N, C-alpha and C positions, 0 to 999 in steps of 0.2 A: 766661607768661613764666617762665623759668627764671632763677634766681640763680647766678651763677658767680663763684668767688673766683680770682683770678690774681695771682701775686707779681710786683711791678714796684719798680723803684727809687725812691726818695724823690724823685728829681729828675724821673721820668717823671710820677709822681702828682702833683707841684707843677705840671709843665707842663700836665697833662691840667686840673686845675682852672683854672690862669690861662687858658687858650685857652678853656675852656668858658664862663668868667665873662665874658671879652671877647665872647662871641657870644651870650651871653644864653641858653645852654642848660646842661643838666645834664651832669656828666663822663660819666655813663652815655651820655645822648644822643649826645654828641660821639664816644664810643669805638663806639658802634653805627654811627654815620654813616660813621666812618673805615674801619670793617671791612666795611661793606656796599658801601662804594665800591671794594674790592678785588675783582679778577676771580681766577676760578680758573683753572687751565692749560685746562681744557675750556671754559670762556667764553672765554678768550683766543684758542684755536684757532677758535672756531666765528665769533668776530667777525672773525679774519683771513680765513678761508674767505669769509665775507659780502663782504667788501671786495674780495677777489680776483675773485670772481664779479662783483660790480659793474664793475670795472675791465675784465674782459674783455667783459661785456656791452654797455658803453656808451663805452669809452675806447679800449681796445687789445685787440681781438679775439685776437691773435696774441702774447699776453703767455705767455712760456713759464717753465718751472720754474727755467732756468738765469738769467732775466731777474731773477727773484724773488730767487734766492739771490746776485746780484749787487749788488742793492739792499740786501739785509740786510747783506752784507759792507761796503758803502759805509757804511751806517748805524753799523754797529759801530766802524769806523775813525774816524768823525766823533766818536761819543760816547765813544770811549775815548783820543782825542787823538792818535791816530797822524795822520800827515800823507803825502801822496805819492798817487801815482796808483794806486786800488784797481780793478783789473780782474779 
């Protein structure tokens, strides 16, 4: 195991300690868990490709790249608070 030193604000340090204590784990374990829960771009792309393959194989064999793009545009509109018809 390697030791790493990072500089964080006192506010972040205090929050890390508080949350770790509430969960009954060390700050180090909490930080490791949080970081390992993050996906790299390659992992996200692989997961998306597996998801699309599943949808095409089991739910919608004629799903097109245009369908996927429209879904992504709709998701972006919803999560950014835009309203209206996105097509």
